[in-house]
C-alpha positions, 0 to 999 in steps of 0.5 A: 353550371355549378357542377362542371365548374366544381369539377374543373376547380377540383381537377386544377387543385389535384394537378397543382399538388401532384408531382409535375415535371421539373419540380424536384429538390434533389437527385439521388444516384442509386447504385446496386451491388450486383452479387446481392441483387442476383442473390435476390433475383434471377439474373441472366447476366454472366459474369455478374459484375464485381463492382457497383452498377447504376440502379437509377438516378432519382429526382426527389423531394425532401417531404414526399418521394417522387415517382411517375410524375405527371404532366403534358405532353406525356413522357415517352421513351426513345429507344437508344440506337447509338452503338457507343452510347449503348456500350457506355450504358451497358458498362455502367448500367447493366440490366442484370435480369436480362442477357446482354442482347435482350437488354440492348434490344428491349432496354427494359430497365432503362425505360422503366427508370426513365419513365418512373424517375426521369419523368420527374426531372424532364424539364431539366434533364431530357432523356439524353441528358438524364442518362449522360448525367447518371453515367457521369455521376457513376464515374465520379463515385468509386464506392467499392474502392472507398469501402476497401480503403476503409477495410470493408471488402466483399465476403464479410460482415460489418457494423452499419455505422462503419459502412456509413462512415466510409461512404460519407467520406465521398458523399459528405452528407448522409447517404441512403443505405438499402438492405435486404433480409432474405432470412430473419437476421441475415441482413445484406447491403444491397444499394447505396444512394448518394444525394446531390442538389438538382444541378448535381454540383454538390452533395446534400443529405439524403432525406430517407436514410434507407432500409438498413437503419430499420433492421433489428441488427446493425451487423451488415453482410457485404456479399 
């Protein structure tokens, strides 16, 4: 009798400390710079968007990064059929690895992001609310105009601090700046994360400031 009880207690303990639905401290809106994404990946979308697009909306915690949250019943993904919603999503959240029709039919990226990240906030944001919130937040932050207003335009290199200062004029708090380095010393800005409270009412500092800060050089290319 003791062994099954021990197993049950252990299972309950593991479940208690694991990521569960709705248990998150902040949201991170992650926006991708498509020219850099397609420089690193095989993109089948043409033309490549010339503005930031959504990578995902990530419920997160300050101490431990959340993803693939557990719970019951298991989170599923419902294929989006509404034509208007598909058009709105494709405009703000294009699936760059796929041609338009394949993306609309298969919805690979949207499904992946909802199951991996949306699952961590599903009690508060069921699937329709999750995608609506991501798009509303995307519309709130025009990062390309913000950068341009601070003299940071595509096609040149800039100091990391200058990029961060420009983004902080809209993020208010510390953003998450993500970079790629295809060749040693050739560092490019790839994504920008802006963090908000769980209700997405005000900005909060991002608990992880991003890979740009971990690079040896602080000269960042904005492709």
